[in-house]
N, C-alpha and C positions, 0 to 999 in steps of 0.2 A: 310722581313718586310711587303711586300704586302700580303704574305700568312697569316700573323697574322691579318692584317686588314680585309681580307676576312672572316677569321674564326670569328672574333669579330662581323662583320656585320651579318653573318649568325646566330650567337648566339642571338643577340638582336632582329633580325627579328623573330626568332623562339619564343623568349620570348614574343614578342608582339602578335604573331599569336595564341599562346596557350590559350589566354584569349578570343578568338573569339567564340568558340563553346562549348556548353554543351549539350550532347546528353541526351535523355530521357525527360519525362514530367516535367514541373515546378509544384511544389506542389500547390494545391488549396484545401482548406478544403471542404470535401464533403457537399453537400447541403441536408437539411432535408426538403422535399417538404411540409410535412404536418405541420411543426412547426409553421409557421406564422398563420395558421388557428386554431391551437389547443390551448385551454386554459381551464384548469380545473377551475371551479368556487369555488372549495374547499367546496362546499355544505354549503355556508353561513359562513364559518369560516374566510374568508379573510375580515378583517375590516380595515377601514382607520387608519393609524398609522404612527409612525415615526421610525419603526424598521430599523436599519442601518446594513451595512455589518459587522460591529464590533459585533453587537448583535448576528448575525447569527453565527459568528465564535466562540462565547462563549455562545452558546444557553443554556448550562446546568446551567448557573448561574440563569436562570429563576426559577429554582427549589429552589433557596435560601437555599442550603444545604452545609454547610462548609465541611462536611465529603466527599461528592461527589466531591467537588472542589479539595480537597487535593488528593483524589484517582486518579483523572484524571491528575493532575499535576505530581504526582509521577510516574504514568504510562508513561507519555511522556519522563521521564528521564530513566526509567528502562526497558521498554517493549522490548522484544527481536525482535518481528516482526518489530517494528519501527526502531530498530538499524540495522536490515538487510536491510531495505529500505534505510536508510541513507548511509550504505556502498555501496549500489548499485549506489548511486550518485557519490561517490568517484571513484568507478570502471569505470563508464561511462565517467567521466571527464578524467581519465587516457587514456581511449580508444579514446576519442576525441583528446587528445594530440598525440596519435599514428597516427591518420588519418591526423592531421594537419602537422605532420612531414614528411608525405609521399610526399608532394608537393615539397619538396626540394630534392637536389641530393640524390638519393637512394643508390648509391655505393660510399663509401668513405673508401678507404683502404690505409693504410700505411704499408710499408714493409722495411726491412733492414737486413743486415747480415754482419758479420765480421768473416773471415776465416784466420787462421794462419797455414801455411804450413811449414813442416820441412822435408828436404831431405838430404841425404849424400851418397857418393859412398862407395861401399863395397870392391872394389879392386883398385889397383894402388897407386900412391904416395899420392893422396889426400884421401885415404880411411879413413873413420870415421870423416871427417870434415863436420860439419852441415852447411846448408844454409837455411835461412828462407825467406818465402814470405807471406806477409800480404795482403789480398784483402778485399775490403769492398764495399758495395753498399747500397743505400737507394732510395726508390721510393714512390710515392703517386699517386693513381688512383682515378678518379672521374667519376661517371656515372649519368646522369640525364635524365630521361624519361620526355619529354616535354608533358604538359597537353593539347594537341591539342583538344581532344574530351571531356574534362571535367571529366575524370576519377577521378582525385584527388579532384576536386572541389565537385563532387557529393558524393565522399566518406566522405569529411568533412561535407557536408550538411546532410548526413545520420547520421553520428556520433553526430552531433550537435542536431539533432532532437531526437536521442536516449538519449542524455544527458537531454534534456528537459522532455522526457518521464519519466526518473528516478526521476526527481524533482516532477512531478505531481503524480507519484506513491507514493512518500513519503507523499505528501499532502493527498492522498486518504487513506493511512495507518493511518494518524491522524484522519480522519473522522471516519473510522471504529473503531479505538481504543476508541474514545470518546463515540460513540454509544454503543459499547460492554460493556464498563465500566458502563455507566449509566443504560443500560438494566440489567446487572448483579446485580448492586447495588439495584435497585428498585425491582428486583425479590427476592433478599434477604429480603428486608423489607416486601414485599407481603407475603412471606412464614412465616416470623415472625408473621405477622398479622393473617395468617391462623391458626397458632399454638395457638395464643391468643384466637381466636374465638372458636377453638376446645375445649380449656380448659374452656371457658365460658359455652359451651354446655355440657361439661362433668359435670360441677358443677350443672347445672340445672337438668341433667338426674340423677345425684347422689342423688339430693334432692328428685326426684320422686321415686327413688329406695328405699330410706329410708322411705318415706311415705307409699309406697305399702307394704314394709316389716313390718312396724308398724301396718298397718291395717290388714294384714294377721295374724300377731301374736295375735291380739285382736279378730280375727274371723270375721272381718267386710268386708274382700275381699278374693278373691280366690288366690291360688298359681300362677295361670296363669298370673295375673297382675305383680307379683313379677318377674317371669321369663322373661316376655316381657320387663319390665323396665331394668332388668339386661342385657338382650341381647343388647338393644339399647345403654346402658351405655358402655358396653365393646367394642362394635363396634366402637363407637366414640373414645374411649380410644386407640383403635388399630390404628386409623388414625395418631396419633402423631408420631410414629417411621418413617412412610413414609415421613412425612413432615420434620422430622429432617434429614433424608437421603438427601432430596432435598436441605436443608439448607447447609449441609456440602459440597455437590457437587457445589453449587453456590459459596460458600466461596473459594473452590479450584480453580474454574474458575477465580475468582478475583485474587487469588494468581498468577496464570499463567500470567494474564494481567500485574501484577506488577513485573514479573520476579523473583518470590520468590518460595520457597518450599511450598508444600501444607499445608494449615492451618495457615500460617504465615501472618495473617491480623489483627493486633491489633487495626487497625482503626475501626473495626466493633464491638469492645467489648461493647461500650456504645450506639450502634444504637438501637433505639426503633421501634416497629412496627407501625409507623404512616406514612401514605402516604400523600404527599402534595396535596393541592387543587389548581388547576391552572385555570387561566382565559383563555378565548378563544384565539387562536393564532392570532397574528397581523403581517401581512406581507404586505409591501407597494410596492412590485414589482410584475410584472407578473411572475407566477411560471416558465413559459418556459424560461424566461431570466435568472432566478436564476439557473435553471436546467443546462443550457449550461455552467455555470461556475463550475459545479461539476468536481472535479479532475479526476475521472475515465473517464469522457467524454473527458476531455482535454488530458489525457494519450492516449486514443484511437485515437484521432486526430493526436497526435505526432507520434504514431506508423505508421499511414498512411504516414506521411511525411518521416519517416525513410525509409520505403519500397519504396516510390516513387523515391527517389534518387538512390536506388539500381538498378533500370532499366537503368539509365544512366551509372552506373558503368559497368553493364553487356554489354550494347550496345557498349561501347568503344572498346571491344575486336573484334568487327566486322571490325575495321579500322586499318590501319597500325600504328605501334608504332615507333616513331622517338625519338631517344635519342642522347644526346651529351656526348661524352667521352673525357677525357683528362688525360694525365699522365705526370709526371716529374720524372726524375731519375738521380742519381749521382753515379758513380762508379770509383774505382781506386785501386791501389795496391802500394806496397812498392818498386817496381822496379824503379830505376832512369831512365830507358830507355823508360818508357811509362808515359803518362800524364793522370791525372784524366779527366773523361768525364762527361758532363752534357747533358742529352737528354730530349726532350719534344715531346709530341704528342697531337693532338687535332683534333676532327672530329665527324661527325654525324654517327649514326647507324640506320639501318632500318630493322624492322621485321614486318611480316604480316602472320597471320595464314590463309592461303588461302584454305587449305584442312583440315577442321575440322570436316567434315562429319555431319554437322548440330548441333554440340555440342554447339557452341556459340549462334546460333539462338534459340535453344531450351532453353538455359539458360535465354535468354531475355524473352522468353515466360513464363518460370517458374516464373521469377521475376514479370512479369505483372500479372499473375494469383494470385500470393501471394498478390500483391497490391489490386486486386479486392476483395480478401478474407477479407482483413483488412478494406476496405471500407464498405463491408457488415457487418462486425463485429461492426464498428462504428455506422452504422444505427441501429443495434440491441441493442447496448448499450444505445443509446438515447431513443429507444422505451421502453427498460426496466426501464430507469429512469423515464419516464413519467408515466408508469404503477405504479411504486413504489410510486410516489407522489400521484396519484389518489387513490390507495389502502390505503395509510396512511391517506389521508384526510377523506375518508369516515369512516375509523375506528375511527378517532378522534371524528367525529360528532356523530356517532351512539353509541359509548361507553359512550359519555356524555349524550345522550338521555336515554340510558339504565340505567345510574347511578341514574337518578331521579326516574325511575320506581322501581328499586331494593331497593332504600332507602325507598320508601313508602311500598314496599312489606315486608321489614324487620320490619318496625314499626307495620304493620298489623300482622305479624307472632308473634312478641313479645306480642301484645295484645291478640291474639288468645291463646297463651300458658298460659298467666295469667288467662284468663277466664276459659279455659278447666280445668286447675289445681284446680281452686277454686270450680268449679262445681263438680269435682270428689271428692274432700275432703268433700264437703257438701252432697254427695250422689245423686246428680241430673243427673249424666252421668257416663258412664263406662270409664275404663282406656284407651280404644282404642282411644278416642278423644284426650287424653293427649299425647299418642304416636304419633298420626298424627300431632299434633301441634308441638311437639318436632322435628319431622323430617322436617316439613315445616320451622321451625325456623332455624335449622341447615343448611338446603339447602339455605335459603334466605341469611343468614349471610355469608356463604361461597361464594355464587354467587356475593354478593355485594363487597366483598374484591377482588375477582378474577377480576371483571370488573374494579375496581379502578386501579389494576395493568395493565390491558389491555389498559386502557385509557392512562396511563402514557407511556406505551410501544409504543402506536400509535403516541404519540407526539414525542417521541425520534426518531421513524422511519421516521416521517415527516421531522424533522430537518436533519436527515441523508440523506433523499431523496433529500433535497434541497442542499446538499453538504456542510452543515455547520459543523464546528468543527475543522478547520485547520487554522494554522497561519504560516506566512512566518518565515523561520529560516535562520540565517546567518551561514557561514561556521565555525565560531569559536565554535558555540554551536551544530553543527550537530552531531559530534562524542563524546560520553562520554569520560572524561579524562582518565579513566582506559584503555579503548580500544585504544584511541589515543596513549598512552604511549607504549603499546605493539607493535603497528604498527610502531611507530617511532624507537623503539629499533631494530626492525627487518629489516626495509627498510628506505632508505633516501627518504623522501617525499618532501623535498625542499619547505616547506611551503604550499603545495597543500591542506593539511587538514584544513587550516585556510582560504583558498581563499573564498571570498564572492560569494554567489550564485546569479544568475540573478533573478529578480523579474518577476514572471509570474502571470497574472491576470486570 
């Protein structure tokens, strides 16, 4: 009885001591030294306003385009990249479960056997008489490595951070998907508008070709005018196929975002080539603060936390491992002359890698170097985000400024073409002026539309740079029903696919 008490005392003492030490550094988010001093003024685009976090999360609604809203909503349900990111959350949650289970007894083995023996003499009076012997035994063994140095706690900490990383990666996939869909959609509209503009120019140039042909037939102009008009007309006509190629490529890109076969985007059937006119951006928070909520920055920070804990896991191998082992067994047989027996055993086990020839220490160093790599990667991610915000901001402002100039240039080009055509028909100038005016008009109209598309693209990039476009999702809606059913038919998930997700800011 005293032995059992001593064993229990040792057990509870070890259980208390194992919570005392955790090797390795405690995670602290890396500091960005320049962040407090940096703030882009967004070149006059930041105006006082009441823009909320909700507005940033649904920024595409500022375009007031129902087709775009439906495309993004559909993509969130069908996009393959988003589904892959969602499955990564499920996988990391299962891996967290593995790490959590490691802190409990690692060896749990049950064994048993039943043997029936049959023997008989082959000679003498009892020859051929069978005698039977049944023997049986059952046992259960338990081994538990105590967490003196925090190996299991650091493993759980690392797996927990990896789980959070998968969630922020999913959020970042939402950000990218929203921006990609909006960019593709407005690229499609811009290309439609370019085709419309090209056809307008073709009509104008066809009219000039008809006029020069008529004047040439009547002997009032040279053949050169006809051939020059024809050349310009055919060159503009030849630009249409290239634009139609781009249109189909953009449509196929949207199909991929929707998880569909190429060309299967009926939502675009009634879309017209009209680009929205937007007001200046209104943001009521300091861009640096918004930037630090970007999911890719949060993912990078969680990756640092994941690796930080791995140093503690590796450092635990430098110290002795103390485990508790216990066993209980029962055995017996069918002989009346012997009794069944019950045996128990309990005690500690001690192991220490004393001669590892530097392998353990170098593993700790490797883990530390990997941590520093991720810290530098985090710094680079923040720098890239700040640069993206600044680049998008200046693009928003300058494309808006350029829009005013190009609009005036287009008005002037239209007027110039009208005047030159009239003077040519009246015989006051040669056809070269008409050609120059047509070229100027075609260039001005094309530049105007392209710049409109560039302005919208800059606005989309700005919202993406701010980390807008993601919403929290619960476990029940994380995996599409079809995929969920396939996984549940294949494996017992015990409700894990429906478990709620933690809320991360």
